[in-house]
C-alpha positions, 0 to 999 in steps of 0.5 A: 500499500502507498503510504507516505513517500509515495503519496509525497512522492505522487503529490510533489509529480503532479506539482510538478507537471499538471497544475494550470492544465485545464479538464476538458471532460474525461471517462469513468470505468469503474464507478465505485472508483466515485466517492462522491458525487455517487454518479459519475457524470456528476462528478466529469460535469463537477471535474471539468472545464476547471484548471488544477492550481496546486496539490497537496497531501494530507497522511496518504490522500491526494487534494487537488484544489480547482479553479476557473483558469490558470489565473491565480484570482481565479474563482474556486471550484472546489477539489480534486481528492484521490486515495490510492489505497493499496494498488492505486496509480496516478499516471500522466501520461498522452491520450493515444498511449494504450489503458493499462489493464485495470484503469479505473478513471481519465481525467482528459487534459489539454495538450492532448494529457491524461491523467489515469488513475490505475489500481487492480484492486478496486479499493481505491477512490476519488471524490470531486468535494463542490466549493464551499463544502468542508473538504472533510465532511465529504471525505470523512476520513480527513477528520480522523488524521493525526498529525503530521508525522514531520510537523511541529505537532507531530512532538516528542511529549505528544508522542509520549501522550499518546503511546502512555495511555495505550494498552498495545502494540507499538507496531498497531499503535503506528499503523494507527492515522489517529495517532500519526497521518501516513506511516504504514507496514514498509515504515513501521517496520522500517523505524521500529529496527532502526530504534532497537524497539520489538513490534510487540512491546506495549506502548505502555512498557517504552522508555521514554528514550525508546519513544525519543529513538521512535519519533527520531528515526519515523521522520528520518525514515520517512525521509529518507524514503520520499527522498529517494522515490518512495518505495516501490514491492509491487505496485506503486509508481510516479506518476509519469511510470517510474520505480520507487528506490527505498526498498533496494535500502530496506533494514528489514522489510520483506526480508524476512529469512536475510540476514539481519544489516546489522547483526547477521542475525536472521530477519523473522516475520510475524502477523501482528493485527492481520499484518505482517511484521518484519524485525531482527530478533538481536538488534530489536527489543 
């Protein structure tokens, strides 16, 4: 599943390639991909004629601000929301390029360009939020998100308060988007390894020093992954169709049975609340 670094990579690519370009129309190939409005026709009518002023990322969501034209003072036309879920891709391509097998939504832009939403598992969604309506009232998951891990609101003090009141495994807590937004399976495993903390350790049992190390490593791991363009183990591509490069640097994720890069001990994998966790039994405690 694309996590914060992958979604941030897509966001930056969209800001480089799509701004100020008018949407001429589109085609919805899978109705349930559209989260709002209910009718795909209404969705397409809502975005048609709009230009994109900017893209932002919130957690794992992408939000495109729509306007009437390229003019900086152009009227607000609402926003375009996207969640890639498990296998979603946004690809910026020439209109004549053959359709990818799992293309779900096509948005046609000026200059014979096209933004395609490709999604093999079909869990991803797109929304058009009309102007003057709070985005979180339509894309309800936004209202539940905790602070961004790369923002000052994600402080050691905040993190400590959140963890010490929970009797659950730290790996499970890191995947809770209400605690910190955007962290998923890959970067939770990586951060825990670099902090020397087992994924099964209870939040309430973490020392202040452990929480401080984990807080620091979450930020550093995410920054390094963003610099590498994210991680590609299966489906992730950036908007130009290029793989992310962090996977080759991973300390533990997806490396079960391979030697630890630090001590040589074979890495382990276990299931926690239905998700795989990768760790070194020697380096983490």
